[in-house]
N, CA, C and O atoms as a Tinker XYZ file with bonds, in Angstrom:
   344  protein
     1  N     14.471000   -3.409000  -14.808000    73     2
     2  CA    14.695000   -3.261000  -13.362000    64     1     3
     3  C     13.880000   -2.323000  -12.670000    63     2     4     5
     4  O     13.772000   -2.350000  -11.444000    81     3
     5  N     13.273000   -1.458000  -13.428000    73     3     6
     6  CA    11.952000   -0.545000  -12.390000    64     5     7
     7  C     11.156000   -1.585000  -11.612000    63     6     8     9
     8  O     11.018000   -1.456000  -10.395000    81     7
     9  N     10.572000   -2.719000  -12.342000    73     7    10
    10  CA     9.512000   -3.250000  -11.968000    64     9    11
    11  C     10.275000   -4.361000  -10.341000    63    10    12    13
    12  O      9.691000   -4.729000   -9.323000    81    11
    13  N     11.247000   -4.502000  -10.636000    73    11    14
    14  CA    11.714000   -5.380000   -9.590000    64    13    15
    15  C     11.970000   -3.880000   -8.155000    63    14    16    17
    16  O     11.667000   -3.790000   -6.965000    81    15
    17  N     12.448000   -3.255000   -8.841000    73    15    18
    18  CA    12.510000   -1.925000   -7.338000    64    17    19
    19  C     11.031000   -1.316000   -7.589000    63    18    20    21
    20  O     11.450000   -0.183000   -7.354000    81    19
    21  N      9.759000   -1.110000   -7.845000    73    19    22
    22  CA     8.477000   -1.568000   -7.717000    64    21    23
    23  C      8.004000   -2.367000   -6.691000    63    22    24    25
    24  O      7.273000   -2.305000   -5.703000    81    23
    25  N      8.555000   -2.978000   -7.176000    73    23    26
    26  CA     8.258000   -4.298000   -5.836000    64    25    27
    27  C      8.892000   -4.339000   -4.442000    63    26    28    29
    28  O      8.318000   -4.809000   -3.461000    81    27
    29  N      9.903000   -3.903000   -4.433000    73    27    30
    30  CA    10.540000   -3.843000   -3.513000    64    29    31
    31  C     10.224000   -2.601000   -2.595000    63    30    32    33
    32  O     10.416000   -2.741000   -1.387000    81    31
    33  N      9.805000   -1.519000   -3.023000    73    31    34
    34  CA     9.286000   -0.806000   -2.608000    64    33    35
    35  C      7.553000   -0.453000   -2.096000    63    34    36    37
    36  O      7.196000    0.393000   -1.275000    81    35
    37  N      6.862000   -1.216000   -2.729000    73    35    38
    38  CA     5.859000   -2.023000   -2.587000    64    37    39
    39  C      5.885000   -2.890000   -1.400000    63    38    40    41
    40  O      5.073000   -2.849000   -0.476000    81    39
    41  N      7.143000   -3.873000   -1.539000    73    39    42
    42  CA     6.804000   -4.380000   -0.005000    64    41    43
    43  C      7.141000   -3.591000    0.801000    63    42    44    45
    44  O      6.312000   -3.666000    1.708000    81    43
    45  N      8.172000   -2.561000    1.128000    73    43    46
    46  CA     7.879000   -2.173000    2.512000    64    45    47
    47  C      7.301000   -1.197000    2.738000    63    46    48    49
    48  O      7.685000   -0.505000    3.681000    81    47
    49  N      6.041000   -0.748000    1.862000    73    47    50
    50  CA     5.628000    0.477000    2.140000    64    49    51
    51  C      3.901000   -0.458000    2.662000    63    50    52    53
    52  O      3.047000    0.010000    3.414000    81    51
    53  N      3.858000   -1.944000    1.899000    73    51    54
    54  CA     2.843000   -2.568000    2.714000    64    53    55
    55  C      3.019000   -3.039000    3.861000    63    54    56    57
    56  O      2.110000   -3.330000    4.638000    81    55
    57  N      4.871000   -3.221000    4.186000    73    55    58
    58  CA     5.125000   -3.934000    5.659000    64    57    59
    59  C      5.127000   -2.361000    6.429000    63    58    60    61
    60  O      5.127000   -2.297000    7.659000    81    59
    61  N      5.128000   -1.769000    6.022000    73    59    62
    62  CA     5.035000   -0.318000    7.139000    64    61    63
    63  C      3.448000    0.094000    7.149000    63    62    64    65
    64  O      3.073000    0.792000    8.091000    81    63
    65  N      2.450000   -0.320000    6.104000    73    63    66
    66  CA     1.261000   -0.101000    6.424000    64    65    67
    67  C      0.282000   -1.091000    7.178000    63    66    68    69
    68  O     -0.858000   -0.843000    7.569000    81    67
    69  N      1.139000   -2.508000    7.312000    73    67    70
    70  CA     0.259000   -3.432000    8.509000    64    69    71
    71  C      0.971000   -3.337000    9.530000    63    70    72    73
    72  O      0.654000   -4.110000   10.433000    81    71
    73  N      2.009000   -2.521000    9.763000    73    71    74
    74  CA     2.903000   -2.011000   11.281000    64    73    75
    75  C      1.696000   -0.886000   11.548000    63    74    76    77
    76  O      1.014000   -1.001000   12.566000    81    75
    77  N      1.483000    0.060000   10.731000    73    75    78
    78  CA     0.861000    0.971000   11.541000    64    77    79
    79  C     -0.878000    0.675000   11.540000    63    78    80    81
    80  O     -1.672000    1.505000   11.982000    81    79
    81  N     -1.322000   -0.760000   10.916000    73    79    82
    82  CA    -2.438000   -1.092000   10.734000    64    81    83
    83  C     -2.575000   -2.415000   11.952000    63    82    84    85
    84  O     -2.928000   -3.478000   11.440000    81    83
    85  N     -2.442000   -2.442000   12.816000    73    83    86
    86  CA    -1.903000   -3.661000   13.585000    64    85    87
    87  C     -3.114000   -4.349000   13.578000    63    86    88    89
    88  O     -4.073000   -3.578000   13.544000    81    87
    89  N     -3.525000   -6.025000   13.606000    73    87    90
    90  CA    -4.630000   -6.718000   13.580000    64    89    91
    91  C     -4.356000   -8.098000   12.502000    63    90    92    93
    92  O     -3.534000   -8.111000   11.587000    81    91
    93  N     -5.221000   -9.153000   12.865000    73    91    94
    94  CA    -5.037000  -10.064000   11.733000    64    93    95
    95  C     -5.301000   -9.281000   10.100000    63    94    96    97
    96  O     -5.999000   -8.288000    9.897000    81    95
    97  N     -4.570000  -10.014000    9.147000    73    95    98
    98  CA    -4.637000   -9.946000    7.842000    64    97    99
    99  C     -4.793000  -11.209000    7.181000    63    98   100   101
   100  O     -3.994000  -12.129000    7.356000    81    99
   101  N     -5.944000  -11.298000    6.313000    73    99   102
   102  CA    -6.140000  -12.853000    5.644000    64   101   103
   103  C     -4.925000  -12.874000    4.430000    63   102   104   105
   104  O     -5.096000  -13.688000    3.522000    81   103
   105  N     -4.019000  -12.227000    4.398000    73   103   106
   106  CA    -2.908000  -12.322000    3.174000    64   105   107
   107  C     -2.029000  -12.444000    3.713000    63   106   108   109
   108  O     -2.058000  -12.192000    4.918000    81   107
   109  N     -0.954000  -12.838000    3.168000    73   107   110
   110  CA     0.783000  -13.038000    3.527000    64   109   111
   111  C      1.123000  -11.801000    2.778000    63   110   112   113
   112  O      0.484000  -10.781000    2.523000    81   111
   113  N      2.695000  -12.328000    2.420000    73   111   114
   114  CA     3.429000  -11.232000    1.664000    64   113   115
   115  C      3.209000  -10.960000    0.866000    63   114   116   117
   116  O      3.520000   -9.792000    0.633000    81   115
   117  N      2.717000  -11.498000    0.082000    73   115   118
   118  CA     2.514000  -11.835000   -1.442000    64   117   119
   119  C      1.418000  -10.509000   -1.774000    63   118   120   121
   120  O      1.533000   -9.647000   -2.646000    81   119
   121  N      0.378000  -10.678000   -0.796000    73   119   122
   122  CA    -0.234000   -9.539000   -0.843000    64   121   123
   123  C     -0.167000   -8.599000    0.092000    63   122   124   125
   124  O     -0.954000   -7.653000    0.116000    81   123
   125  N      0.546000   -8.727000    0.738000    73   123   126
   126  CA     1.321000   -7.190000    1.645000    64   125   127
   127  C      1.811000   -6.668000    0.448000    63   126   128   129
   128  O      1.443000   -5.514000    0.231000    81   127
   129  N      2.745000   -7.324000   -0.641000    73   127   130
   130  CA     3.523000   -6.562000   -1.381000    64   129   131
   131  C      2.922000   -5.820000   -2.783000    63   130   132   133
   132  O      3.475000   -4.944000   -3.449000    81   131
   133  N      1.334000   -6.595000   -3.055000    73   131   134
   134  CA     1.137000   -6.350000   -4.319000    64   133   135
   135  C      0.114000   -5.113000   -3.697000    63   134   136   137
   136  O     -0.039000   -4.240000   -4.551000    81   135
   137  N     -0.605000   -4.832000   -2.446000    73   135   138
   138  CA    -1.029000   -3.912000   -1.935000    64   137   139
   139  C     -0.480000   -2.933000   -1.656000    63   138   140   141
   140  O     -1.189000   -1.933000   -1.773000    81   139
   141  N      1.051000   -2.676000   -1.143000    73   139   142
   142  CA     1.710000   -1.648000   -1.345000    64   141   143
   143  C      2.189000   -1.132000   -2.683000    63   142   144   145
   144  O      2.330000    0.091000   -2.683000    81   143
   145  N      2.461000   -1.701000   -3.761000    73   143   146
   146  CA     2.413000   -1.316000   -4.877000    64   145   147
   147  C      1.068000   -0.646000   -5.315000    63   146   148   149
   148  O      0.801000    0.517000   -5.618000    81   147
   149  N      0.378000   -1.689000   -5.249000    73   147   150
   150  CA    -0.938000   -0.907000   -5.875000    64   149   151
   151  C     -1.334000    0.470000   -4.936000    63   150   152   153
   152  O     -1.928000    1.272000   -5.656000    81   151
   153  N     -1.182000    0.950000   -3.597000    73   151   154
   154  CA    -1.244000    2.133000   -3.018000    64   153   155
   155  C     -0.499000    2.875000   -3.307000    63   154   156   157
   156  O     -0.678000    4.076000   -3.105000    81   155
   157  N      1.023000    2.182000   -4.109000    73   155   158
   158  CA     2.102000    3.418000   -4.617000    64   157   159
   159  C      1.969000    3.892000   -5.531000    63   158   160   161
   160  O      2.264000    5.076000   -5.693000    81   159
   161  N      1.327000    2.914000   -6.733000    73   159   162
   162  CA     0.440000    3.383000   -7.808000    64   161   163
   163  C     -0.984000    4.746000   -7.407000    63   162   164   165
   164  O     -0.977000    5.840000   -7.971000    81   163
   165  N     -1.893000    4.404000   -6.533000    73   163   166
   166  CA    -3.126000    5.027000   -6.708000    64   165   167
   167  C     -2.576000    6.497000   -5.979000    63   166   168   169
   168  O     -2.726000    7.606000   -6.493000    81   167
   169  N     -2.093000    6.305000   -5.032000    73   167   170
   170  CA    -1.372000    7.879000   -4.180000    64   169   171
   171  C     -0.670000    8.577000   -5.287000    63   170   172   173
   172  O     -0.835000    9.779000   -5.492000    81   171
   173  N      0.171000    7.770000   -6.056000    73   171   174
   174  CA     1.363000    8.807000   -7.047000    64   173   175
   175  C      0.053000    8.888000   -8.107000    63   174   176   177
   176  O     -0.408000   10.011000   -7.904000    81   175
   177  N     -0.466000    8.468000   -8.765000    73   175   178
   178  CA    -1.117000    9.015000   -9.383000    64   177   179
   179  C     -2.206000   10.060000   -9.477000    63   178   180   181
   180  O     -2.408000   10.783000  -10.452000    81   179
   181  N     -2.929000   10.047000   -8.261000    73   179   182
   182  CA    -3.645000   10.994000   -7.291000    64   181   183
   183  C     -3.005000   12.142000   -7.084000    63   182   184   185
   184  O     -3.229000   13.204000   -7.666000    81   183
   185  N     -2.115000   11.913000   -6.162000    73   183   186
   186  CA    -1.094000   13.145000   -5.927000    64   185   187
   187  C     -0.464000   14.223000   -7.239000    63   186   188   189
   188  O     -0.336000   15.445000   -7.324000    81   187
   189  N     -0.178000   13.116000   -8.124000    73   187   190
   190  CA     0.498000   14.182000   -9.305000    64   189   191
   191  C     -0.836000   14.600000   -9.974000    63   190   192   193
   192  O     -0.590000   15.618000  -10.620000    81   191
   193  N     -2.131000   14.264000  -10.101000    73   191   194
   194  CA    -3.274000   14.624000  -10.602000    64   193   195
   195  C     -3.593000   15.279000   -9.896000    63   194   196   197
   196  O     -4.695000   15.336000  -10.443000    81   195
   197  N     -3.723000   16.030000   -8.950000    73   195   198
   198  CA    -4.036000   17.102000   -7.576000    64   197   199
   199  C     -2.805000   18.151000   -7.769000    63   198   200   201
   200  O     -2.928000   19.373000   -7.695000    81   199
   201  N     -1.610000   17.457000   -8.027000    73   199   202
   202  CA    -0.786000   18.876000   -7.729000    64   201   203
   203  C     -0.062000   19.132000   -6.630000    63   202   204   205
   204  O      0.730000   20.007000   -6.283000    81   203
   205  N     -0.656000   17.878000   -6.031000    73   203   206
   206  CA     0.343000   17.596000   -4.347000    64   205   207
   207  C      1.593000   17.824000   -4.529000    63   206   208   209
   208  O      2.127000   18.769000   -3.949000    81   207
   209  N      2.600000   16.641000   -5.738000    73   207   210
   210  CA     3.830000   16.687000   -5.472000    64   209   211
   211  C      3.836000   16.567000   -7.256000    63   210   212   213
   212  O      2.915000   16.508000   -8.071000    81   211
   213  N      5.358000   16.563000   -7.401000    73   211   214
   214  CA     6.118000   16.362000   -8.777000    64   213   215
   215  C      6.735000   14.750000   -8.751000    63   214   216   217
   216  O      6.925000   14.162000   -7.687000    81   215
   217  N      6.985000   14.204000   -9.946000    73   215   218
   218  CA     7.781000   13.269000  -10.447000    64   217   219
   219  C      9.042000   13.545000   -9.451000    63   218   220   221
   220  O      9.343000   14.736000   -9.374000    81   219
   221  N      9.733000   12.756000   -8.771000    73   219   222
   222  CA    10.782000   12.952000   -7.886000    64   221   223
   223  C     10.676000   13.112000   -6.609000    63   222   224   225
   224  O     11.580000   13.150000   -5.774000    81   223
   225  N      9.189000   13.236000   -6.421000    73   223   226
   226  CA     9.216000   14.160000   -4.571000    64   225   227
   227  C      9.271000   12.722000   -4.055000    63   226   228   229
   228  O      8.379000   11.881000   -3.942000    81   227
   229  N     10.848000   12.674000   -3.716000    73   227   230
   230  CA    10.450000   11.461000   -2.481000    64   229   231
   231  C     10.047000   11.566000   -1.332000    63   230   232   233
   232  O      9.729000   10.475000   -0.859000    81   231
   233  N      9.916000   12.423000   -0.658000    73   231   234
   234  CA     9.096000   12.280000    0.609000    64   233   235
   235  C      7.741000   12.255000    1.095000    63   234   236   237
   236  O      7.179000   11.524000    1.911000    81   235
   237  N      7.237000   13.510000    0.197000    73   235   238
   238  CA     5.914000   13.166000   -0.267000    64   237   239
   239  C      5.172000   11.991000   -0.833000    63   238   240   241
   240  O      4.059000   11.639000   -0.440000    81   239
   241  N      5.862000   11.409000   -1.780000    73   239   242
   242  CA     5.394000    9.889000   -2.604000    64   241   243
   243  C      5.730000    9.325000   -1.683000    63   242   244   245
   244  O      4.706000    8.985000   -1.091000    81   243
   245  N      7.038000    8.824000   -0.892000    73   243   246
   246  CA     6.400000    7.806000    0.372000    64   245   247
   247  C      5.735000    7.957000    1.157000    63   246   248   249
   248  O      5.756000    6.961000    1.880000    81   247
   249  N      4.905000    8.867000    1.593000    73   247   250
   250  CA     3.818000    9.294000    2.288000    64   249   251
   251  C      2.978000    9.051000    1.951000    63   250   252   253
   252  O      2.318000    8.335000    2.704000    81   251
   253  N      2.491000    9.341000    0.916000    73   251   254
   254  CA     1.353000    8.819000    0.063000    64   253   255
   255  C      1.119000    7.703000   -0.482000    63   254   256   257
   256  O      0.078000    7.285000   -0.988000    81   255
   257  N      2.524000    7.035000   -0.319000    73   255   258
   258  CA     2.431000    5.553000   -0.901000    64   257   259
   259  C      1.840000    4.598000    0.339000    63   258   260   261
   260  O      1.434000    3.449000    0.162000    81   259
   261  N      1.865000    5.221000    1.498000    73   259   262
   262  CA     1.858000    4.285000    2.929000    64   261   263
   263  C      0.360000    4.671000    3.023000    63   262   264   265
   264  O     -0.597000    4.000000    3.408000    81   263
   265  N      0.430000    5.940000    2.564000    73   263   266
   266  CA    -1.469000    5.962000    3.350000    64   265   267
   267  C     -1.806000    5.553000    2.289000    63   266   268   269
   268  O     -2.693000    4.750000    2.581000    81   267
   269  N     -1.649000    5.556000    0.672000    73   267   270
   270  CA    -2.447000    4.601000   -0.490000    64   269   271
   271  C     -2.523000    3.376000    0.019000    63   270   272   273
   272  O     -3.671000    2.938000    0.084000    81   271
   273  N     -1.408000    2.462000    0.522000    73   271   274
   274  CA    -1.348000    0.987000    0.988000    64   273   275
   275  C     -2.206000    0.994000    2.431000    63   274   276   277
   276  O     -2.847000   -0.048000    2.564000    81   275
   277  N     -2.315000    1.682000    3.238000    73   275   278
   278  CA    -3.143000    1.884000    4.367000    64   277   279
   279  C     -4.847000    1.704000    4.006000    63   278   280   281
   280  O     -5.615000    0.972000    4.630000    81   279
   281  N     -5.130000    2.401000    3.066000    73   279   282
   282  CA    -6.624000    2.405000    2.459000    64   281   283
   283  C     -6.703000    1.214000    1.991000    63   282   284   285
   284  O     -7.671000    0.537000    2.336000    81   283
   285  N     -5.639000    0.610000    1.024000    73   283   286
   286  CA    -6.079000   -0.570000    0.482000    64   285   287
   287  C     -6.575000   -1.392000    1.196000    63   286   288   289
   288  O     -7.696000   -1.899000    1.157000    81   287
   289  N     -5.220000   -1.638000    2.292000    73   287   290
   290  CA    -5.503000   -2.876000    3.233000    64   289   291
   291  C     -6.391000   -2.507000    4.385000    63   290   292   293
   292  O     -6.586000   -3.456000    5.143000    81   291
   293  N     -7.032000   -1.289000    4.751000    73   291   294
   294  CA    -8.200000   -1.494000    4.964000    64   293   295
   295  C     -9.152000   -2.385000    4.072000    63   294   296   297
   296  O     -9.212000   -3.607000    4.212000    81   295
   297  N     -9.674000   -1.884000    3.416000    73   295   298
   298  CA   -10.708000   -2.345000    2.240000    64   297   299
   299  C    -10.293000   -3.627000    1.690000    63   298   300   301
   300  O    -11.057000   -4.409000    1.125000    81   299
   301  N     -9.197000   -3.786000    1.858000    73   299   302
   302  CA    -9.151000   -5.304000    2.375000    64   301   303
   303  C     -9.536000   -6.502000    2.702000    63   302   304   305
   304  O     -9.849000   -7.563000    2.163000    81   303
   305  N     -9.358000   -5.746000    4.396000    73   303   306
   306  CA    -9.829000   -6.570000    5.453000    64   305   307
   307  C    -10.960000   -6.561000    5.268000    63   306   308   309
   308  O    -11.354000   -7.726000    5.324000    81   307
   309  N    -12.266000   -5.457000    4.941000    73   307   310
   310  CA   -13.165000   -5.524000    5.031000    64   309   311
   311  C    -13.801000   -6.027000    3.618000    63   310   312   313
   312  O    -14.951000   -5.771000    3.260000    81   311
   313  N    -13.099000   -6.590000    3.070000    73   311   314
   314  CA   -14.105000   -7.461000    1.776000    64   313   315
   315  C    -13.410000   -8.947000    2.038000    63   314   316   317
   316  O    -13.818000   -9.720000    1.171000    81   315
   317  N    -12.701000   -9.445000    2.746000    73   315   318
   318  CA   -11.637000  -10.723000    2.825000    64   317   319
   319  C    -11.860000  -11.149000    3.821000    63   318   320   321
   320  O    -11.217000  -12.132000    4.190000    81   319
   321  N    -12.824000  -10.602000    4.623000    73   319   322
   322  CA   -12.308000  -10.384000    6.421000    64   321   323
   323  C    -12.528000  -12.130000    6.172000    63   322   324   325
   324  O    -13.189000  -12.576000    5.234000    81   323
   325  N    -11.576000  -13.310000    7.593000    73   323   326
   326  CA   -12.201000  -14.801000    7.390000    64   325   327
   327  C    -13.353000  -14.572000    8.561000    63   326   328   329
   328  O    -13.291000  -13.828000    9.540000    81   327
   329  N    -14.690000  -15.671000    8.039000    73   327   330
   330  CA   -15.674000  -15.576000    8.659000    64   329   331
   331  C    -15.740000  -16.785000   10.039000    63   330   332   333
   332  O    -15.337000  -17.872000    9.627000    81   331
   333  N    -15.967000  -16.811000   10.877000    73   331   334
   334  CA   -15.692000  -18.136000   12.147000    64   333   335
   335  C    -16.826000  -18.655000   11.884000    63   334   336   337
   336  O    -17.811000  -17.940000   11.700000    81   335
   337  N    -16.889000  -20.303000   11.806000    73   335   338
   338  CA   -18.312000  -20.670000   11.779000    64   337   339
   339  C    -18.634000  -21.238000   13.004000    63   338   340   341
   340  O    -18.019000  -22.068000   13.674000    81   339
   341  N    -19.776000  -20.623000   13.215000    73   339   342
   342  CA   -20.233000  -21.016000   15.117000    64   341   343
   343  C    -20.881000  -22.670000   15.125000    63   342   344
   344  O    -21.250000  -23.183000   16.182000    81   343
């Protein structure tokens, strides 16, 4: 059940990150969910390691997850941008 919950939260976080960063993305809903989950994991790991928040802090965790997903989405856009052939 924990994995299903992480995927649902990741999808929501990824969708919020895409809404906050408008533009064309080379990925679909599956990439959005993966970026959201990965951003959430990275943000929670760094936030706890730096002592910014603790396990169970919902507000800072969601905000950090969105920021982490936005950073990963930006990196994804740079690395996998569609190249147009002229």
